[in-house]
VOSERO-384601 format. One record per atom (N, C-alpha, C): x, y, z. Coordinates in Angstrom, 3 decimals, padded with zeros to 6 digits, m for minus. Atoms other than C-alpha are relative to their C-alpha. Example, Ala and Ser with C-alpha at 12.3 -4.5 7.8 and 13.67 -1.06 7.14 Angstrom:
<nodes>
<node u="000.890" v="m001.190" w="000.000"/>
<node u="012.300" v="m004.500" w="007.800"/>
<node u="000.900" v="001.200" w="000.000"/>
<node u="m000.820" v="m001.190" w="m000.060"/>
<node u="013.670" v="m001.060" w="007.140"/>
<node u="m000.770" v="001.090" w="000.730"/>
</nodes>
This chain:
<nodes>
<node u="000.877" v="m001.050" w="m000.007"/>
<node u="m000.005" v="m000.074" w="m000.028"/>
<node u="000.891" v="001.339" w="000.019"/>
<node u="m000.828" v="m001.228" w="000.073"/>
<node u="001.429" v="003.445" w="m000.949"/>
<node u="m000.454" v="000.996" w="001.102"/>
<node u="000.363" v="m001.123" w="m000.960"/>
<node u="001.557" v="006.367" w="001.457"/>
<node u="m000.886" v="001.052" w="m000.713"/>
<node u="000.817" v="m001.114" w="000.476"/>
<node u="m000.915" v="009.179" w="000.978"/>
<node u="000.931" v="001.046" w="m000.687"/>
<node u="m000.816" v="m001.021" w="000.722"/>
<node u="000.297" v="011.880" w="m001.492"/>
<node u="000.351" v="001.200" w="000.918"/>
<node u="m000.281" v="m001.079" w="m000.868"/>
<node u="000.220" v="014.547" w="001.243"/>
<node u="001.161" v="m000.273" w="000.869"/>
<node u="m001.179" v="000.476" w="m000.822"/>
<node u="002.874" v="012.495" w="003.096"/>
<node u="000.899" v="m000.942" w="m000.756"/>
<node u="m000.764" v="000.952" w="000.871"/>
<node u="005.139" v="011.130" w="000.480"/>
<node u="001.239" v="m000.589" w="000.654"/>
<node u="m001.141" v="000.481" w="m000.767"/>
<node u="008.052" v="010.642" w="002.964"/>
<node u="m000.379" v="m001.107" w="001.015"/>
<node u="000.546" v="000.827" w="m001.030"/>
<node u="005.943" v="008.616" w="005.334"/>
<node u="m000.577" v="m001.329" w="m000.587"/>
<node u="000.565" v="001.222" w="000.511"/>
<node u="005.390" v="005.056" w="004.241"/>
<node u="m000.590" v="m000.879" w="001.171"/>
<node u="000.736" v="000.698" w="m001.052"/>
<node u="002.851" v="003.071" w="006.316"/>
<node u="000.871" v="m001.228" w="000.497"/>
<node u="m000.790" v="001.164" w="m000.326"/>
<node u="005.113" v="m000.002" w="006.198"/>
<node u="001.060" v="000.370" w="001.216"/>
<node u="m000.919" v="m000.454" w="m001.081"/>
<node u="007.774" v="001.919" w="008.257"/>
<node u="m000.706" v="000.237" w="001.268"/>
<node u="000.815" v="m000.175" w="m001.178"/>
<node u="005.130" v="003.087" w="010.657"/>
<node u="m000.387" v="m001.328" w="000.718"/>
<node u="000.518" v="001.222" w="m000.447"/>
<node u="003.722" v="m000.306" w="011.021"/>
<node u="001.082" v="m000.891" w="000.638"/>
<node u="m001.060" v="000.709" w="m000.524"/>
<node u="007.124" v="m001.838" w="011.637"/>
<node u="000.338" v="000.477" w="001.415"/>
<node u="m000.350" v="m000.687" w="m001.286"/>
<node u="007.704" v="000.618" w="014.480"/>
<node u="m001.152" v="m000.004" w="001.007"/>
<node u="001.142" v="m000.066" w="m000.849"/>
<node u="004.200" v="000.133" w="015.918"/>
<node u="000.037" v="m000.511" w="001.386"/>
<node u="m000.178" v="000.547" w="m001.298"/>
<node u="005.171" v="m002.091" w="018.804"/>
<node u="000.756" v="001.113" w="001.009"/>
<node u="m000.654" v="m000.993" w="m000.803"/>
<node u="007.657" v="000.457" w="020.142"/>
<node u="m000.759" v="001.316" w="000.146"/>
<node u="000.768" v="m001.243" w="m000.135"/>
<node u="005.467" v="003.413" w="019.424"/>
<node u="m001.142" v="m000.070" w="001.055"/>
<node u="000.980" v="000.306" w="m000.976"/>
<node u="002.602" v="001.844" w="021.344"/>
<node u="000.605" v="m000.076" w="001.427"/>
<node u="m000.703" v="000.314" w="m001.382"/>
<node u="004.830" v="000.679" w="024.223"/>
<node u="000.541" v="001.291" w="000.462"/>
<node u="m000.554" v="m001.226" w="m000.444"/>
<node u="006.560" v="004.134" w="024.251"/>
<node u="m001.070" v="000.907" w="000.411"/>
<node u="000.881" v="m000.919" w="m000.304"/>
<node u="003.469" v="006.107" w="024.310"/>
<node u="m000.744" v="m000.447" w="001.406"/>
<node u="000.419" v="000.361" w="m001.413"/>
<node u="002.085" v="004.027" w="027.248"/>
<node u="000.977" v="000.312" w="001.157"/>
<node u="m001.078" v="m000.193" w="m001.021"/>
<node u="005.334" v="004.336" w="029.052"/>
<node u="000.031" v="001.519" w="000.384"/>
<node u="000.069" v="m001.411" w="m000.157"/>
<node u="005.251" v="008.161" w="028.587"/>
<node u="m001.205" v="000.389" w="000.850"/>
<node u="001.252" v="m000.342" w="m000.782"/>
<node u="001.632" v="008.462" w="029.790"/>
<node u="000.196" v="m000.420" w="001.426"/>
<node u="m000.120" v="000.503" w="m001.405"/>
<node u="002.566" v="006.309" w="032.801"/>
<node u="000.991" v="000.825" w="000.796"/>
<node u="m000.982" v="m000.876" w="m000.633"/>
<node u="005.640" v="008.476" w="033.716"/>
<node u="m000.640" v="001.382" w="000.319"/>
<node u="000.715" v="m001.283" w="m000.262"/>
<node u="003.585" v="011.651" w="033.251"/>
<node u="m001.014" v="000.095" w="001.102"/>
<node u="001.068" v="000.118" w="m001.051"/>
<node u="001.004" v="010.305" w="035.674"/>
<node u="000.744" v="000.445" w="001.347"/>
<node u="m000.718" v="m000.266" w="m001.268"/>
<node u="003.657" v="010.551" w="038.457"/>
<node u="000.838" v="001.273" w="000.086"/>
<node u="m000.889" v="m001.141" w="000.113"/>
<node u="005.560" v="013.606" w="037.237"/>
<node u="m000.629" v="001.207" w="000.595"/>
<node u="000.439" v="m001.229" w="m000.610"/>
<node u="005.322" v="016.872" w="039.062"/>
<node u="001.029" v="001.126" w="m000.425"/>
<node u="m000.854" v="m001.080" w="000.417"/>
<node u="006.727" v="020.290" w="038.111"/>
<node u="000.173" v="000.852" w="001.310"/>
<node u="m000.253" v="m000.908" w="m001.118"/>
<node u="008.497" v="022.365" w="040.749"/>
<node u="000.904" v="001.119" w="m000.569"/>
<node u="m000.751" v="m001.161" w="000.583"/>
<node u="009.700" v="025.853" w="039.974"/>
<node u="001.521" v="000.105" w="000.342"/>
<node u="m001.377" v="m000.074" w="m000.375"/>
<node u="012.967" v="025.380" w="041.869"/>
<node u="000.917" v="m001.022" w="m000.735"/>
<node u="m000.699" v="000.942" w="000.854"/>
<node u="013.956" v="022.571" w="039.536"/>
<node u="m000.674" v="m000.136" w="m001.411"/>
<node u="000.849" v="000.001" w="001.179"/>
<node u="012.568" v="023.501" w="036.128"/>
<node u="000.386" v="m001.030" w="m001.039"/>
<node u="m000.380" v="000.922" w="001.037"/>
<node u="014.480" v="020.973" w="033.988"/>
<node u="m000.130" v="m001.445" w="000.553"/>
<node u="000.205" v="001.319" w="m000.583"/>
<node u="013.809" v="018.050" w="036.394"/>
<node u="m001.046" v="m000.813" w="m000.764"/>
<node u="001.026" v="000.818" w="000.690"/>
<node u="010.583" v="016.889" w="034.595"/>
<node u="000.583" v="m000.614" w="m001.271"/>
<node u="m000.625" v="000.501" w="001.278"/>
<node u="012.489" v="016.600" w="031.324"/>
<node u="001.030" v="m001.090" w="000.158"/>
<node u="m000.926" v="001.002" w="m000.280"/>
<node u="015.247" v="014.616" w="032.856"/>
<node u="m000.553" v="m001.312" w="000.534"/>
<node u="000.707" v="001.191" w="m000.412"/>
<node u="013.003" v="012.339" w="034.691"/>
<node u="m000.788" v="m000.716" w="m000.957"/>
<node u="000.760" v="000.629" w="001.045"/>
<node u="010.787" v="011.667" w="031.758"/>
<node u="000.789" v="m000.747" w="m000.930"/>
<node u="m000.887" v="000.722" w="000.995"/>
<node u="013.524" v="010.837" w="029.324"/>
<node u="000.853" v="m001.008" w="000.745"/>
<node u="m000.801" v="001.074" w="m000.741"/>
<node u="015.702" v="008.955" w="031.969"/>
<node u="m000.913" v="m001.143" w="000.300"/>
<node u="000.892" v="001.233" w="m000.401"/>
<node u="012.676" v="006.833" w="033.062"/>
<node u="m000.289" v="m000.804" w="m001.274"/>
<node u="000.309" v="000.796" w="001.100"/>
<node u="011.691" v="005.859" w="029.551"/>
<node u="001.230" v="m000.686" w="m000.581"/>
<node u="m001.259" v="000.723" w="000.398"/>
<node u="015.299" v="005.209" w="028.586"/>
<node u="000.317" v="m001.191" w="000.877"/>
<node u="m000.268" v="001.127" w="m000.816"/>
<node u="015.742" v="003.061" w="031.605"/>
<node u="m001.041" v="m001.160" w="m000.236"/>
<node u="000.960" v="001.109" w="000.183"/>
<node u="012.512" v="001.080" w="030.968"/>
<node u="000.277" v="m000.682" w="m001.366"/>
<node u="m000.272" v="000.595" w="001.290"/>
<node u="013.535" v="000.633" w="027.302"/>
<node u="001.231" v="m000.918" w="000.114"/>
<node u="m001.126" v="000.891" w="m000.089"/>
<node u="016.932" v="m000.649" w="028.285"/>
<node u="m000.188" v="m001.234" w="000.812"/>
<node u="000.393" v="001.118" w="m000.865"/>
<node u="015.470" v="m002.857" w="030.994"/>
<node u="m000.733" v="m001.106" w="m000.857"/>
<node u="000.735" v="000.861" w="000.902"/>
<node u="013.164" v="m004.315" w="028.343"/>
<node u="001.003" v="m000.832" w="m000.924"/>
<node u="m000.950" v="000.722" w="000.869"/>
<node u="016.041" v="m004.984" w="026.015"/>
<node u="000.825" v="m001.051" w="000.703"/>
<node u="m000.754" v="000.897" w="m000.671"/>
<node u="018.121" v="m006.616" w="028.650"/>
<node u="m000.714" v="m001.177" w="000.452"/>
<node u="000.835" v="001.233" w="m000.309"/>
<node u="015.258" v="m008.862" w="029.785"/>
<node u="m000.126" v="m000.845" w="m001.338"/>
<node u="000.182" v="000.806" w="001.224"/>
<node u="014.709" v="m009.946" w="026.099"/>
<node u="001.353" v="m000.710" w="m000.246"/>
<node u="m001.179" v="000.658" w="000.295"/>
<node u="018.411" v="m010.537" w="025.671"/>
<node u="000.339" v="m001.157" w="000.953"/>
<node u="m000.333" v="001.054" w="m000.921"/>
<node u="018.947" v="m012.585" w="028.819"/>
<node u="m001.049" v="m001.133" w="m000.015"/>
<node u="001.028" v="001.125" w="m000.096"/>
<node u="015.706" v="m014.478" w="028.759"/>
<node u="000.100" v="m000.888" w="m001.300"/>
<node u="m000.296" v="000.677" w="001.215"/>
<node u="016.428" v="m015.465" w="025.086"/>
<node u="001.144" v="m001.011" w="000.184"/>
<node u="m001.173" v="000.882" w="m000.283"/>
<node u="019.810" v="m016.855" w="026.169"/>
<node u="m000.367" v="m001.068" w="000.920"/>
<node u="000.482" v="001.082" w="m000.980"/>
<node u="018.301" v="m018.868" w="029.059"/>
<node u="m000.894" v="m001.005" w="m000.685"/>
<node u="000.865" v="000.897" w="000.692"/>
<node u="015.576" v="m020.277" w="026.834"/>
<node u="000.564" v="m000.702" w="m001.072"/>
<node u="m000.608" v="000.667" w="001.131"/>
<node u="017.728" v="m021.135" w="023.898"/>
<node u="001.377" v="m000.556" w="000.246"/>
<node u="m001.342" v="000.312" w="m000.225"/>
<node u="021.183" v="m021.540" w="025.301"/>
<node u="001.029" v="000.646" w="m000.992"/>
<node u="m000.895" v="m000.832" w="000.881"/>
<node u="022.602" v="m019.065" w="022.617"/>
<node u="000.743" v="000.952" w="000.805"/>
<node u="m000.903" v="m001.058" w="m000.647"/>
<node u="025.340" v="m016.644" w="023.415"/>
<node u="m000.657" v="001.319" w="000.071"/>
<node u="000.591" v="m001.232" w="m000.138"/>
<node u="024.362" v="m013.213" w="024.680"/>
<node u="000.662" v="001.135" w="m000.799"/>
<node u="m000.695" v="m001.199" w="000.519"/>
<node u="026.934" v="m010.950" w="023.341"/>
<node u="000.428" v="m000.230" w="m001.529"/>
<node u="m000.216" v="000.135" w="001.445"/>
<node u="026.487" v="m011.430" w="019.616"/>
<node u="m000.791" v="001.149" w="m000.641"/>
<node u="000.748" v="m000.961" w="000.730"/>
<node u="025.448" v="m008.834" w="017.130"/>
<node u="m001.472" v="m000.323" w="m000.171"/>
<node u="001.398" v="000.462" w="000.341"/>
<node u="022.317" v="m010.785" w="016.209"/>
<node u="m000.898" v="000.093" w="001.296"/>
<node u="000.815" v="000.129" w="m001.254"/>
<node u="021.245" v="m011.291" w="019.764"/>
<node u="m000.315" v="001.529" w="000.559"/>
<node u="000.124" v="m001.433" w="m000.498"/>
<node u="021.921" v="m007.569" w="020.765"/>
<node u="m001.059" v="000.730" w="m000.899"/>
<node u="000.849" v="m000.641" w="000.966"/>
<node u="020.066" v="m006.292" w="017.619"/>
<node u="m001.537" v="m000.455" w="000.270"/>
<node u="001.345" v="000.651" w="m000.239"/>
<node u="017.063" v="m008.607" w="018.314"/>
<node u="m000.533" v="000.511" w="001.288"/>
<node u="000.342" v="m000.469" w="m001.319"/>
<node u="016.956" v="m007.406" w="022.004"/>
<node u="m000.343" v="001.485" w="m000.124"/>
<node u="000.171" v="m001.407" w="000.121"/>
<node u="017.121" v="m003.738" w="020.892"/>
<node u="m001.160" v="000.271" w="m000.979"/>
<node u="001.107" v="m000.147" w="000.931"/>
<node u="014.368" v="m004.289" w="018.269"/>
<node u="m001.134" v="000.711" w="000.650"/>
<node u="001.106" v="m000.753" w="m000.542"/>
<node u="011.615" v="m001.730" w="018.915"/>
<node u="000.521" v="001.138" w="000.912"/>
<node u="m000.441" v="m001.046" w="m000.941"/>
<node u="013.864" v="000.334" w="021.315"/>
<node u="000.063" v="001.256" w="m000.572"/>
<node u="m000.133" v="m001.338" w="000.625"/>
<node u="014.460" v="003.121" w="018.807"/>
<node u="m001.384" v="000.724" w="000.045"/>
<node u="001.269" v="m000.627" w="000.138"/>
<node u="010.711" v="003.641" w="018.371"/>
<node u="m000.498" v="000.412" w="001.352"/>
<node u="000.403" v="m000.338" w="m001.234"/>
<node u="010.177" v="003.585" w="022.040"/>
<node u="000.578" v="001.348" w="000.480"/>
<node u="m000.740" v="m001.065" w="m000.338"/>
<node u="012.701" v="006.154" w="022.706"/>
<node u="m000.465" v="001.325" w="m000.878"/>
<node u="000.522" v="m001.096" w="000.813"/>
<node u="011.454" v="008.333" w="019.781"/>
<node u="m001.410" v="000.681" w="000.522"/>
<node u="001.181" v="m000.540" w="m000.572"/>
<node u="008.080" v="008.789" w="021.514"/>
<node u="000.188" v="001.048" w="001.065"/>
<node u="m000.222" v="m000.951" w="m001.119"/>
<node u="009.632" v="010.461" w="024.506"/>
<node u="000.640" v="001.254" w="m000.413"/>
<node u="m000.761" v="m001.165" w="000.338"/>
<node u="011.531" v="013.005" w="022.530"/>
<node u="m000.961" v="001.289" w="m000.135"/>
<node u="000.926" v="m001.230" w="000.045"/>
<node u="008.492" v="015.365" w="021.893"/>
<node u="m000.337" v="000.449" w="001.362"/>
<node u="000.353" v="m000.474" w="m001.363"/>
<node u="007.376" v="015.370" w="025.493"/>
<node u="001.207" v="000.601" w="000.717"/>
<node u="m001.239" v="m000.543" w="m000.593"/>
<node u="010.951" v="015.885" w="026.680"/>
<node u="000.350" v="001.364" w="m000.490"/>
<node u="m000.248" v="m001.283" w="000.514"/>
<node u="011.385" v="018.774" w="024.303"/>
<node u="m001.042" v="000.979" w="000.615"/>
<node u="000.919" v="m000.912" w="m000.631"/>
<node u="008.154" v="020.279" w="025.739"/>
<node u="000.425" v="000.291" w="001.314"/>
<node u="m000.302" v="m000.331" w="m001.191"/>
<node u="009.452" v="020.090" w="029.224"/>
<node u="001.348" v="000.675" w="000.081"/>
<node u="m001.171" v="m000.828" w="000.111"/>
<node u="012.784" v="021.552" w="028.167"/>
<node u="m000.483" v="001.435" w="m000.258"/>
<node u="000.623" v="m001.377" w="000.146"/>
<node u="010.768" v="024.445" w="026.878"/>
<node u="m000.615" v="000.661" w="001.258"/>
<node u="000.521" v="m000.444" w="m001.309"/>
<node u="009.086" v="024.670" w="030.296"/>
<node u="001.248" v="000.593" w="000.863"/>
<node u="m001.226" v="m000.393" w="m000.834"/>
<node u="012.615" v="024.805" w="031.918"/>
<node u="000.599" v="001.320" w="m000.472"/>
<node u="m000.573" v="m001.177" w="000.503"/>
<node u="013.652" v="027.535" w="029.632"/>
<node u="m000.996" v="001.310" w="000.166"/>
<node u="000.999" v="m001.112" w="m000.088"/>
<node u="010.501" v="029.561" w="030.439"/>
<node u="m000.890" v="000.319" w="m001.151"/>
<node u="000.611" v="m000.234" w="001.283"/>
<node u="009.032" v="029.340" w="027.048"/>
<node u="m001.501" v="m000.526" w="m000.007"/>
<node u="001.260" v="000.654" w="m000.066"/>
<node u="005.998" v="027.259" w="028.065"/>
<node u="m000.381" v="m000.277" w="001.383"/>
<node u="000.394" v="000.371" w="m001.472"/>
<node u="003.885" v="026.778" w="031.195"/>
<node u="m000.027" v="m001.603" w="000.149"/>
<node u="m000.122" v="001.493" w="m000.325"/>
<node u="004.155" v="023.328" w="032.759"/>
<node u="m001.293" v="m000.690" w="m000.340"/>
<node u="001.377" v="000.612" w="000.221"/>
<node u="000.379" v="022.671" w="032.539"/>
<node u="m000.119" v="m000.201" w="m001.577"/>
<node u="000.143" v="000.238" w="001.484"/>
<node u="000.531" v="023.167" w="028.674"/>
<node u="000.961" v="m001.121" w="m000.425"/>
<node u="m000.909" v="001.201" w="000.468"/>
<node u="003.534" v="020.792" w="028.419"/>
<node u="m000.588" v="m001.286" w="000.382"/>
<node u="000.783" v="001.366" w="m000.382"/>
<node u="001.587" v="018.071" w="030.360"/>
<node u="m001.065" v="m000.236" w="m000.971"/>
<node u="001.167" v="000.159" w="000.852"/>
<node u="m001.465" v="018.613" w="028.253"/>
<node u="000.411" v="m000.435" w="m001.406"/>
<node u="m000.480" v="000.365" w="001.206"/>
<node u="000.469" v="018.554" w="024.943"/>
<node u="000.700" v="m001.329" w="m000.062"/>
<node u="m000.703" v="001.215" w="m000.041"/>
<node u="002.554" v="015.639" w="025.953"/>
<node u="m001.052" v="m001.184" w="000.027"/>
<node u="000.974" v="001.068" w="m000.104"/>
<node u="m000.530" v="013.593" w="026.831"/>
<node u="m000.732" v="000.065" w="m001.334"/>
<node u="000.789" v="000.030" w="001.219"/>
<node u="m002.364" v="014.732" w="023.686"/>
<node u="000.907" v="m000.785" w="m001.110"/>
<node u="m001.019" v="000.628" w="000.888"/>
<node u="000.744" v="013.734" w="021.620"/>
<node u="m000.153" v="m001.552" w="m000.014"/>
<node u="000.019" v="001.506" w="m000.308"/>
<node u="000.690" v="010.196" w="023.152"/>
<node u="m001.424" v="m000.540" w="m000.367"/>
<node u="001.335" v="000.488" w="000.425"/>
<node u="m003.102" v="009.800" w="022.744"/>
<node u="m000.206" v="000.093" w="m001.491"/>
<node u="000.053" v="m000.103" w="001.471"/>
<node u="m002.967" v="010.970" w="019.206"/>
<node u="000.692" v="m001.165" w="m000.694"/>
<node u="m000.748" v="001.031" w="000.522"/>
<node u="m000.322" v="008.441" w="018.451"/>
<node u="m000.715" v="m001.347" w="000.231"/>
<node u="000.723" v="001.285" w="m000.377"/>
<node u="m002.341" v="005.602" w="020.163"/>
<node u="m001.298" v="m000.062" w="m000.937"/>
<node u="001.178" v="000.044" w="000.891"/>
<node u="m005.459" v="006.700" w="018.147"/>
<node u="000.358" v="m000.371" w="m001.385"/>
<node u="m000.470" v="000.266" w="001.413"/>
<node u="m003.570" v="006.656" w="014.946"/>
<node u="000.375" v="m001.417" w="m000.169"/>
<node u="m000.269" v="001.358" w="m000.013"/>
<node u="m002.132" v="003.266" w="015.654"/>
<node u="m001.154" v="m000.996" w="000.015"/>
<node u="001.168" v="000.786" w="m000.168"/>
<node u="m005.375" v="001.890" w="016.664"/>
<node u="m000.869" v="m000.112" w="m001.325"/>
<node u="000.726" v="m000.089" w="001.310"/>
<node u="m007.039" v="003.091" w="013.490"/>
<node u="000.666" v="m000.815" w="m001.004"/>
<node u="m000.705" v="000.669" w="000.957"/>
<node u="m004.231" v="001.717" w="011.502"/>
<node u="m000.187" v="m001.547" w="000.123"/>
<node u="000.223" v="001.482" w="m000.218"/>
<node u="m004.679" v="m001.772" w="013.106"/>
<node u="m001.231" v="m000.431" w="m000.626"/>
<node u="001.307" v="000.292" w="000.542"/>
<node u="m008.334" v="m001.605" w="012.290"/>
<node u="m000.053" v="m000.148" w="m001.503"/>
<node u="m000.049" v="m000.074" w="001.501"/>
<node u="m007.593" v="m000.732" w="008.685"/>
<node u="000.667" v="m001.310" w="m000.580"/>
<node u="m000.743" v="001.045" w="000.490"/>
<node u="m004.984" v="m003.457" w="008.213"/>
<node u="m000.719" v="m001.349" w="000.278"/>
<node u="000.682" v="001.205" w="m000.248"/>
<node u="m007.121" v="m006.109" w="009.788"/>
<node u="m001.173" v="m000.289" w="m000.919"/>
<node u="001.310" v="000.164" w="000.664"/>
<node u="m010.436" v="m005.381" w="007.968"/>
<node u="m000.200" v="000.838" w="m001.263"/>
<node u="000.137" v="m000.865" w="001.191"/>
<node u="m010.129" v="m002.586" w="005.393"/>
<node u="m001.390" v="000.497" w="m000.275"/>
<node u="001.334" v="m000.581" w="000.269"/>
<node u="m013.644" v="m001.403" w="006.052"/>
<node u="m000.046" v="001.309" w="000.852"/>
<node u="000.013" v="m001.212" w="m000.652"/>
<node u="m014.835" v="001.815" w="007.630"/>
<node u="m000.094" v="m000.178" w="001.489"/>
<node u="000.231" v="000.042" w="m001.519"/>
<node u="m015.818" v="000.546" w="011.152"/>
<node u="001.201" v="m000.460" w="000.825"/>
<node u="m001.156" v="000.506" w="m000.832"/>
<node u="m012.700" v="m001.310" w="012.226"/>
<node u="001.074" v="001.010" w="000.411"/>
<node u="m000.830" v="m000.941" w="m000.515"/>
<node u="m010.441" v="001.634" w="012.106"/>
<node u="m000.495" v="000.925" w="001.010"/>
<node u="000.640" v="m000.917" w="m001.041"/>
<node u="m012.898" v="003.708" w="014.084"/>
<node u="m000.037" v="m000.729" w="001.334"/>
<node u="000.033" v="000.682" w="m001.298"/>
<node u="m013.260" v="000.974" w="016.659"/>
<node u="001.383" v="m000.234" w="000.496"/>
<node u="m001.397" v="000.120" w="m000.486"/>
<node u="m009.470" v="000.515" w="016.785"/>
<node u="000.400" v="001.334" w="000.618"/>
<node u="m000.405" v="m001.336" w="m000.509"/>
<node u="m008.961" v="004.317" w="017.215"/>
<node u="m000.697" v="000.295" w="001.357"/>
<node u="000.758" v="m000.290" w="m001.181"/>
<node u="m011.663" v="004.537" w="019.865"/>
<node u="000.549" v="m000.879" w="001.242"/>
<node u="m000.656" v="000.949" w="m000.996"/>
<node u="m010.353" v="001.414" w="021.753"/>
<node u="001.328" v="000.352" w="000.505"/>
<node u="m001.396" v="m000.381" w="m000.427"/>
<node u="m006.731" v="002.257" w="021.877"/>
<node u="000.071" v="001.387" w="000.465"/>
<node u="m000.001" v="m001.319" w="m000.489"/>
<node u="m007.306" v="005.987" w="022.204"/>
<node u="m000.635" v="000.128" w="001.400"/>
<node u="000.574" v="000.043" w="m001.342"/>
<node u="m009.570" v="005.224" w="025.188"/>
<node u="000.948" v="m000.332" w="001.137"/>
<node u="m000.936" v="000.349" w="m000.890"/>
<node u="m006.734" v="003.548" w="026.884"/>
<node u="000.941" v="001.183" w="000.344"/>
<node u="m000.877" v="m001.167" w="m000.142"/>
<node u="m004.457" v="006.613" w="026.364"/>
<node u="m000.731" v="001.009" w="000.826"/>
<node u="000.694" v="m001.038" w="m000.683"/>
<node u="m007.222" v="008.915" w="027.616"/>
<node u="m000.186" v="m000.459" w="001.439"/>
<node u="000.059" v="000.464" w="m001.407"/>
<node u="m007.687" v="006.772" w="030.760"/>
<node u="001.259" v="000.214" w="000.745"/>
<node u="m001.247" v="m000.255" w="m000.580"/>
<node u="m004.047" v="006.962" w="031.494"/>
<node u="000.250" v="001.526" w="000.319"/>
<node u="m000.141" v="m001.504" w="m000.208"/>
<node u="m004.003" v="010.764" w="031.010"/>
<node u="m000.838" v="000.464" w="001.055"/>
<node u="000.989" v="m000.316" w="m000.905"/>
<node u="m007.139" v="011.114" w="033.056"/>
<node u="000.448" v="m000.352" w="001.448"/>
<node u="m000.365" v="000.562" w="m001.179"/>
<node u="m005.664" v="009.028" w="035.820"/>
<node u="001.023" v="000.843" w="000.798"/>
<node u="m000.890" v="m000.914" w="m000.566"/>
<node u="m002.950" v="011.578" w="036.423"/>
<node u="m000.716" v="001.104" w="000.886"/>
<node u="000.655" v="m000.830" w="m000.663"/>
<node u="m005.457" v="014.038" w="037.481"/>
<node u="m000.912" v="m000.487" w="001.191"/>
<node u="000.810" v="000.621" w="m001.101"/>
<node u="m007.490" v="011.655" w="039.540"/>
<node u="000.895" v="m000.410" w="001.165"/>
<node u="m000.939" v="000.387" w="m001.092"/>
<node u="m004.382" v="010.452" w="041.510"/>
<node u="000.412" v="001.252" w="000.766"/>
<node u="m000.512" v="m001.183" w="m000.561"/>
<node u="m003.224" v="014.005" w="042.130"/>
<node u="m001.163" v="000.802" w="000.554"/>
</nodes>
């Protein structure tokens, strides 16, 4: 399937191949945002915590994949193939946190209020989940209803996580 003409540089196949990491990354970002607080005496702290937490979780997932595969198969751990397989999806997980981190850097620089950074970060992750949910619906069925059902289902999960931040605090 060809990419739409208004996005010639974006091929759906590339987006689909990164979908695991994008979904996982969006949920991780929303989860970290839930516990994140802004303090005016440490304006860059949210950006560091957000990026550092998602990086740590991504690396933990990669290490778990690497070591568990070795235990299950008896294959060596420190091979290029094993490390590449363990890191698969890691780049797309990290790519999700870049936009929210940049927003919180803008907060630290005084260019943006923290409430706006939280809202835009959550909206970015929810939009990503809605898009991927719709794409799953389209790939599975190619009719009008499945993309809508996918977008609503996956988007609802993102909205629930975003809303939970305000419920918890």
